[in-house]
N, C-alpha and C positions, 0 to 999 in steps of 0.2 A: 367534538374531539373537547381538548384541553388546550388551553391559550401555553401551557411548555409540552403536549404531542406535538406541539405542529413548527413551538422553534427545535425539536427534538429530529422532527422530520425535517424543515434548514439548512437546520448541519448537518445534516446525516448526508445529502444532497447535495449540499456544496465540496463533502469529504472526499463522496463516488465523483464529481468532477475536477476538484482539485487531482485527487488521481491517477482519474486517466487522461487527464491534460500531463501529470509529470511520464507517466509513460510516454505516452506517443512525442516530449517532447525530445524525452533521453531516445529512446529509438531514432528518430532521427540526428540528433549528435552526431550518433556512434555509427551509424550510415552513413552520414557526410564525411565523418571520418574514414570510413572507410575505403568508400566509394574515392574524393581528394588525394588517397594515401596522402593524408596528411603527414609529417612529420618528422623528429624532435619531442623536443621537448610542450610542445605545444598541440603535437598529434598525442602524445600522451593523454595530456590534458582535456582532451577536447571524450578520447577516447571513457575516461576516467569520470566524465561528468554525465558523460550519457549513461554509463552503465550505472549509474549512485542516481539523480535520475529516476533510472525505471526503475530501484529497487525501493526510494520509498516512496513512490506512488505504488506499487504491489504491495509493501506495509500499510499507505493508506485507506489501498481496496480491500485491504483481508480487514483490516483497523476495521471499516466501517459498515461493512459484512457481519461480522461480528457483533460490533456491540446493535445493531439491525435486526441482531436474527433474538438481540435474548435469555432465553428460554433458562431452567436449568444450570448453574454456576459447575457444582462438582456432577458432570455427568459415567461419577464411582470411586466409589467409597471403601476402604478394604471393612474387612469380616470385623464386625464386636466379638467372637464368642472369642474363647484361650484355644491356645491350639492342642491337640488331644493327639 
């Protein structure tokens, strides 16, 4: 394995760990807000932060999986023929 492949693997591993951590932290914060029945501004802030952390974690998870797969960038191309 080359050095750049090793670095890429380490970075993707860290992105995956960060994504899973953010999703779990968001879920915990969201559930705490519901179970403890937080009200008012602080409750809305806690619930919103929980949802936001979960969304950012899901984005990072998808980003890491997309980069890890590599593959062909364009899977569909329009026809090169002229229409008849």
